[in-house]
BATORMAR-519977 format. One record per residue (C-alpha): residue number from 1; x negated, y negated, z negated. Coordinates in steps of 0.02 Angstrom, whole numbers, plus 50000, padded with zeros to 5 digits. Each point is the difference from the previous one (the first is absolute). Last residue first. Example, Ala and Ser with C-alpha at 12.3 -4.5 7.8 and 13.67 -1.06 7.14 Angstrom:
BEGIN
n;xx;yy;zz
2;49316;50053;49643
1;50069;50172;49967
//
This chain:
BEGIN
n;xx;yy;zz
186;48258;50731;51217
185;50107;49843;49978
184;50161;50102;50003
183;49937;50112;49861
182;49963;49850;49887
181;50169;49924;50037
180;50087;50162;49954
179;49898;50011;49839
178;50048;49822;49953
177;50182;50034;50032
176;49995;50157;49894
175;49908;49907;49861
174;50131;49863;50002
173;50135;50134;49982
172;49906;50078;49854
171;49986;49830;49915
170;50186;49965;50014
169;50044;50169;49928
168;49875;49977;49859
167;50072;49827;49965
166;50172;50070;49967
165;50139;49955;50121
164;50064;50161;50077
163;50022;50138;49871
162;50015;49896;49842
161;50104;49867;50087
160;50118;50132;50071
159;50005;50091;49833
158;50059;49843;49911
157;50124;49962;50137
156;50073;50175;49992
155;50024;49981;49812
154;50088;49834;50024
153;50107;50069;50140
152;50060;50144;49890
151;50030;49891;49846
150;50089;49861;50094
149;50102;50120;50105
148;50053;50095;49842
147;50078;49838;49934
146;50122;50000;50146
145;50071;49845;50084
144;49838;49906;49963
143;49898;50067;50146
142;50124;49990;50143
141;50064;49836;49925
140;49831;49918;50025
139;49997;50056;50182
138;50177;49935;50032
137;49963;49832;49916
136;49841;49980;50103
135;50096;50042;50159
134;50132;49871;49958
133;49869;49867;49960
132;49909;50022;50165
131;49845;49890;49996
130;49890;50140;50071
129;50094;50165;50022
128;49987;50108;49845
127;49864;50124;49954
126;50043;50132;49872
125;49928;50091;49850
124;49887;50145;49952
123;50096;50138;50091
122;50123;49911;50115
121;49862;49919;50100
120;49826;50047;49940
119;49950;49823;49954
118;49822;49954;50049
117;50070;49944;50168
116;50071;49846;49915
115;49820;49946;49969
114;49990;49864;50132
113;50168;49931;49944
112;50119;49945;50137
111;50111;50154;49979
110;50056;49941;49828
109;49950;50110;49856
108;50088;50110;49875
107;49894;50096;49875
106;50042;50142;49880
105;49916;49980;49829
104;49885;50139;49940
103;49869;49873;49939
102;49886;50041;50147
101;50154;49971;50109
100;50014;49823;49935
99;49816;49960;50025
98;50000;50075;50175
97;50142;49887;50057
96;49921;49856;49904
95;49845;50004;50112
94;50083;49880;50121
93;49926;49998;50173
92;50039;49854;50116
91;50175;49954;49937
90;50088;49899;50135
89;50168;50029;49917
88;50013;50043;49818
87;50133;50112;49917
86;49873;50098;49897
85;50111;50109;49891
84;49951;50113;49855
83;50126;50119;49926
82;50027;50075;49826
81;49894;49876;49904
80;49932;50009;49823
79;49830;50067;50056
78;49991;49869;50137
77;50031;49866;49868
76;49855;50064;49894
75;49893;49999;50158
74;50039;49816;50027
73;49959;49960;49819
72;49831;50085;50019
71;49968;49898;50157
70;50029;49832;49914
69;50153;49889;50023
68;50008;49843;50107
67;50187;49979;49993
66;50133;50118;49936
65;50185;49997;50042
64;50139;50110;49932
63;50163;50031;50093
62;50156;50087;49932
61;50030;49902;49838
60;49972;49835;50090
59;50118;50049;50141
58;50133;49868;49971
57;50007;49952;50185
56;49947;49819;49970
55;49862;50060;49881
54;49929;50125;50125
53;50007;49870;50139
52;49907;49877;49888
51;49866;50132;49969
50;49982;50018;50189
49;49986;49814;50032
48;49877;49967;49857
47;49888;50144;50056
46;50002;49935;50179
45;49952;49826;49939
44;49864;50069;49888
43;49925;50101;50142
42;49999;49846;50110
41;49924;49897;49857
40;49849;50114;49989
39;49937;50151;49904
38;50159;50089;49948
37;49972;50186;50018
36;50137;50126;49983
35;50088;50128;49895
34;50181;50040;50038
33;50100;50118;49890
32;50171;50054;50059
31;50123;50089;49885
30;50135;50113;50065
29;50158;50078;49930
28;50074;50063;50162
27;50161;49979;50101
26;50050;49818;49966
25;49815;49957;49986
24;49955;50054;50178
23;50037;49832;50081
22;49901;49906;49865
21;49854;50119;50025
20;50001;49961;50186
19;50014;49813;49966
18;49850;50004;49882
17;49899;50091;50133
16;50050;49872;50133
15;49938;49862;49885
14;49837;50096;49978
13;49972;50000;50187
12;49809;49995;49983
11;49996;49884;50150
10;50078;49862;49894
9;49865;49987;49869
8;49984;50048;49817
7;49848;50108;50023
6;50032;50185;49988
5;50075;50136;49891
4;50166;50088;50005
3;50073;50122;49874
2;50169;50087;49987
1;50055;50074;49835
//
């Protein structure tokens, strides 16, 4: 089970994600779930185009779409997922990488995501070259080719979030910076 979340817009590269799953289907039994926001006619148009592609390629039983769902529903999908992918380009700082790892789900992010560095490469997930469908497919396959990879990377992701991204860790780092600034002023 592969999961993506984001607004239904072109820069989110959801079409590319569907194509990657389609290419991997002859080798693997995959299901892609996409959850996204539709809040304007541009989002609706993109949603209509991508769902039409899925119909034209007979992928309705392999791709599920959700629109405008609530946070608790999103976390339920994370919990049912094996891999999370954020294929976006021009992504300032998506929190979804941390969300997925906090749910013990390995994360794959494009290199043009401000939070791609949160992934411990090869341990909690992978980062693929921005807008590179082949590289995305290769990184996804590295995780799904062996069920043990999913479990091991998911557990590592959970511990990575617990160790590095809790509020106490953030606060202690802010305190260190503040103390350094105070000493420098004296």
